[in-house]
C-alpha positions in Angstrom: 99.5 100.8 106.7 96.3 102.4 107.9 93.3 100.1 108.0 90.7 101.3 105.4 87.4 102.6 106.8 84.2 100.7 106.5 83.0 103.3 104.0 86.2 102.8 101.8 85.7 99.0 102.0 82.1 99.3 101.0 82.9 101.6 98.1 85.6 99.2 96.8 83.1 96.3 97.1 80.4 98.4 95.3 82.7 99.3 92.4 84.0 95.7 91.9 80.6 94.1 92.0 78.2 96.9 90.9 77.7 95.9 87.3 78.0 93.1 84.8 81.2 92.4 83.0 80.5 95.0 80.3 81.0 97.7 82.9 84.4 96.6 84.1 86.4 98.9 81.8 84.1 101.8 82.7 84.9 101.3 86.4 88.6 101.6 85.7 88.1 104.8 83.7 85.8 106.2 86.4 88.5 105.8 89.0 91.0 107.7 86.9 88.5 110.5 86.2 87.6 110.7 89.8 91.2 111.3 90.8 91.7 114.0 88.1 88.4 115.7 89.0 89.3 115.8 92.7 92.7 117.4 91.9 91.1 120.0 89.6 88.2 121.1 91.9 89.3 123.9 94.2 88.4 123.9 97.9 85.5 126.1 98.9 86.4 129.6 99.7 86.3 130.6 103.4 82.8 131.6 104.5 81.1 130.2 101.5 79.1 127.0 101.8 79.5 125.1 98.5 79.5 121.4 98.4 80.7 119.6 95.3 80.2 116.0 94.2 80.8 113.7 91.2 83.8 113.4 88.9 85.1 114.6 85.6 82.5 116.0 83.3 79.9 114.9 85.8 81.0 117.3 88.6 78.3 119.2 90.4 77.8 121.8 93.1 74.8 121.7 95.5 72.8 124.9 95.1 72.3 126.3 98.6 68.7 127.0 99.6 67.1 125.8 96.3 63.4 125.1 96.7 63.1 126.7 100.2 59.5 127.0 101.2 57.7 130.0 102.6 57.0 130.1 106.3 54.2 127.7 107.3 54.5 125.3 104.4 56.3 122.0 104.8 57.4 119.2 102.4 56.3 116.3 104.5 58.4 113.2 103.7 59.1 114.0 100.0 58.3 110.4 99.4 57.6 111.1 95.8 58.9 112.1 92.4 60.2 115.1 90.4 59.2 116.0 86.8 59.1 119.0 84.5 56.9 120.5 81.9 57.7 122.0 78.5 58.4 125.4 80.0 61.1 124.0 82.3 59.1 124.3 85.5 59.9 121.7 88.2 57.1 119.7 89.8 57.9 118.0 93.1 55.4 115.8 94.9 55.3 115.8 98.7 54.0 113.7 101.5 51.8 116.5 102.9 48.7 118.5 102.2 50.7 120.9 100.0 50.3 118.3 97.2 52.7 119.0 94.3 55.0 122.0 94.5 55.8 123.9 91.2 59.1 125.7 91.0 60.9 127.8 88.5 64.6 127.0 87.7 65.8 129.3 90.3 63.9 127.4 93.0 61.2 130.0 93.6 57.8 128.4 94.4 55.3 129.4 91.7 52.2 127.5 92.8 50.9 124.3 94.3 48.6 121.8 92.6 46.8 118.5 93.4 46.3 119.2 97.1 43.6 116.5 97.1 46.4 114.0 96.6 48.9 114.6 99.4 51.0 111.5 98.7 51.8 111.2 95.0 54.6 108.6 94.7 55.7 109.0 91.1 55.2 111.4 88.2 56.0 111.0 84.5 55.5 113.8 82.0 53.9 113.2 78.6 52.6 115.3 75.8 49.6 114.0 73.8 48.0 115.9 70.9 49.6 119.1 72.1 48.3 118.7 75.7 50.7 118.0 78.6 50.0 115.5 81.3 51.5 113.8 84.3 51.0 110.0 84.8 51.0 109.6 88.6 50.6 106.9 91.2 48.9 108.0 94.4 49.3 106.4 97.8 46.8 108.6 99.6 44.1 110.9 98.5 41.4 113.0 100.2 39.1 111.9 101.6 39.4 108.2 100.9 41.0 107.6 97.5 44.1 105.5 98.2 46.4 103.5 95.9 45.3 104.6 92.5 46.6 105.8 89.2 45.8 109.3 88.2 46.4 111.1 84.9 46.3 114.9 85.3 47.0 118.1 83.4 49.8 120.4 84.6 47.3 122.5 86.5 46.3 119.5 88.5 43.0 118.8 86.6 42.4 115.0 86.8 41.2 113.4 83.6 41.6 109.7 84.3 41.8 107.3 87.3 42.5 103.6 87.4 42.0 101.4 90.5 42.6 97.7 91.1 41.2 95.6 88.3 39.0 92.6 89.1 41.3 90.5 86.8 44.1 90.9 89.3 42.4 88.6 91.7 43.0 90.6 94.8 41.1 89.6 97.9 42.3 92.4 100.3 42.5 96.2 99.9 46.2 96.4 100.8 47.2 94.1 97.9 47.0 97.0 95.4 49.9 99.3 96.4 51.2 101.3 93.4 54.6 102.7 92.9 55.1 103.8 89.3 53.2 104.3 86.0 54.4 105.1 82.5 52.6 105.6 79.1 53.8 103.6 76.1 54.0 104.9 72.5 50.7 103.2 71.6 49.0 105.0 74.5 48.7 102.0 76.7 49.6 102.4 80.4 51.9 100.3 82.5 51.4 100.4 86.3 53.8 98.8 88.8 52.3 97.3 92.0 55.7 97.6 93.7 54.5 97.8 97.3 52.1 94.9 96.6 52.9 91.8 94.7 55.4 93.5 92.3 53.4 92.6 89.3 53.3 95.1 86.4 49.9 95.7 84.9 49.1 96.9 81.4 46.0 98.9 80.6 44.7 100.4 77.4 44.7 104.2 77.1 41.1 104.1 78.2 42.0 102.2 81.4 40.8 98.7 80.3 42.8 95.8 81.8 45.0 94.1 79.2 47.6 91.9 80.9 50.0 91.5 83.9 53.5 90.2 84.2 56.5 90.0 86.5 55.6 89.3 90.2 57.3 88.8 93.5 60.6 87.0 93.6 64.3 87.1 92.8 64.4 84.9 89.7 64.8 86.4 86.2 61.6 88.1 85.2 60.5 88.7 88.8 60.9 91.7 91.1 61.1 92.3 94.8 59.5 95.7 94.9 59.1 97.0 91.3 59.6 100.5 92.7 60.4 102.8 89.8 59.7 102.4 86.1 60.5 104.4 83.0 60.3 104.0 79.2 63.9 103.4 78.0 64.3 104.7 74.4 68.1 104.4 74.1 68.0 101.2 72.0 66.5 99.8 68.8 63.1 99.3 70.5 61.6 101.0 73.5 61.9 98.9 76.7 60.6 99.2 80.2 63.5 99.9 82.7 62.4 98.7 86.1 64.0 99.6 89.4 63.8 96.2 91.2 64.6 97.8 94.5 65.0 95.0 97.0 66.8 92.8 94.5 69.2 95.8 94.1 69.1 95.7 90.3 67.7 97.3 87.1 65.9 95.1 84.6 64.6 95.4 81.1 61.2 94.1 79.9 59.8 94.5 76.5 56.4 96.1 76.0 54.7 92.7 75.7 55.9 92.0 79.3 58.7 89.6 78.3 61.8 89.7 80.5 64.8 90.8 78.5 67.7 91.0 80.9 69.1 92.6 84.0 71.3 95.5 83.2 72.8 96.5 86.6 73.4 94.7 89.8 74.5 95.5 93.4 72.8 98.9 93.5 71.8 100.6 96.7 68.1 99.9 96.5 67.3 101.9 93.3 64.2 104.0 93.4 63.7 106.1 90.2 65.4 106.8 86.9 65.6 109.9 84.7 67.3 110.1 81.3 69.6 112.6 79.7 70.4 111.4 76.2 72.2 108.1 76.5 72.8 108.6 80.2 70.5 107.5 83.1 70.4 109.0 86.6 69.3 106.6 89.3 68.3 107.6 92.8 69.3 105.0 95.4 67.6 104.8 98.8 70.9 104.0 100.5 72.5 107.4 100.3 73.6 107.9 96.7 72.7 108.8 93.2 74.4 107.1 90.3 74.9 108.1 86.6 75.0 105.2 84.1 76.1 105.3 80.4 74.4 103.6 77.5 75.9 100.3 78.5 74.5 100.9 82.0 78.0 101.1 83.5 78.6 103.8 86.1 80.3 107.0 85.1 79.7 109.0 88.3 78.5 108.6 91.9 76.8 111.7 93.4 76.1 112.6 97.0 77.6 109.3 98.3 76.9 109.3 102.0 79.7 107.8 104.2 77.4 107.6 107.3 75.5 104.4 106.9 73.3 105.2 109.8 71.6 107.8 107.6 71.0 105.4 104.7 67.2 105.0 104.1 66.6 106.6 107.5 63.2 108.3 107.8 64.1 109.7 111.2 67.1 111.6 109.8 66.4 115.4 109.5 67.8 117.6 106.8 69.8 119.5 109.3 71.8 116.3 110.0 72.7 115.8 106.3 75.7 117.6 104.8 75.0 119.7 101.7 75.6 117.7 98.5 75.1 114.4 100.4 72.0 112.2 100.3 70.5 110.1 103.1 67.6 108.4 101.2 67.5 109.5 97.5 64.0 108.7 96.3 62.9 111.0 93.5 65.3 112.2 90.8 65.2 114.3 87.6 67.9 115.5 85.2 67.0 118.6 83.1 68.1 119.6 79.6 71.2 121.3 81.0 72.1 118.1 82.9 71.3 119.7 86.3 70.0 117.1 88.7 67.2 117.4 91.3 66.9 114.8 94.0 64.3 114.4 96.8 65.4 112.7 100.0 62.9 110.5 101.9 62.8 111.6 105.5 60.4 112.9 108.2 60.5 116.5 107.1 61.5 116.3 103.4 64.5 117.7 101.5 65.1 118.8 97.9 68.5 119.2 96.4 69.5 120.8 93.1 72.9 119.8 91.8 74.2 122.2 89.2 76.5 120.7 86.6 79.9 122.5 86.4 82.1 123.0 83.4 85.3 121.3 84.4 
């Protein structure tokens, strides 16, 4: 019998340990669906570059050249997020002076916004009283605005900023290092200090400090890099779903900051989450994107990279990464048609559109 590869061993390990007991049945189903999907997906035609990934009803093709930039414009590290507006335009934040890139669905660049904020780490779309906004966390601004929350309109007009509150008790500038921000139904704002002490701060809609919870650690209710955060509306009450990246898990907190439970374990350093009905798409820094169902059990793995040397590797260039494969999936977004957009974190940036196939 041939000895399994390290990648095959790792995959088996992941699928056995990935989730709580509630997901065990789903894992068995997933394996069966994967086999059926692989048998039903034809090989690429000669001369055509079309990479496919996923399984069953979650089978995708990578759209070649989507989001290609004009000569002279670069992504930077695409160490950011992806969001949409009501018209279906895609907003992709970059790690460069291009700011936020705005694309149509076909991947044509329409305009750029927010050039004064060349490192927006996360973006969440919201509509309030008929006006659309993005709730953003900023790592670097121009000339000297670093590590702040920014609320802006879809044209890039900034209407609100929040910096480190005195109540946080910080004594050094580098203790306030934001990673995510989301609005709550009552208008309050939750901001994750993921690259700092992993606390999550709650502010009023006017930016007044209200409370803080979580913090650094591995015990229940703590996080080791509260990297991504989203309002989870799949259940009886809205909850905060937090990507506890270095603890490799997803956790629920209620809107009062009380820890509810961990909902997924043994992930590959989860970064951000996007919802499509009862399903959640999770970008993972170690070369994969995962789709979870309402029970937070996996139904598909996308772009799973067998080359571990590329996982979370900033030095990896897009030319080294095969189409439909991820090296360091950071930002993610799933649209109304269940197409998925992923930004890889690397030295020159990379955006992938995965188009859902009817299989």
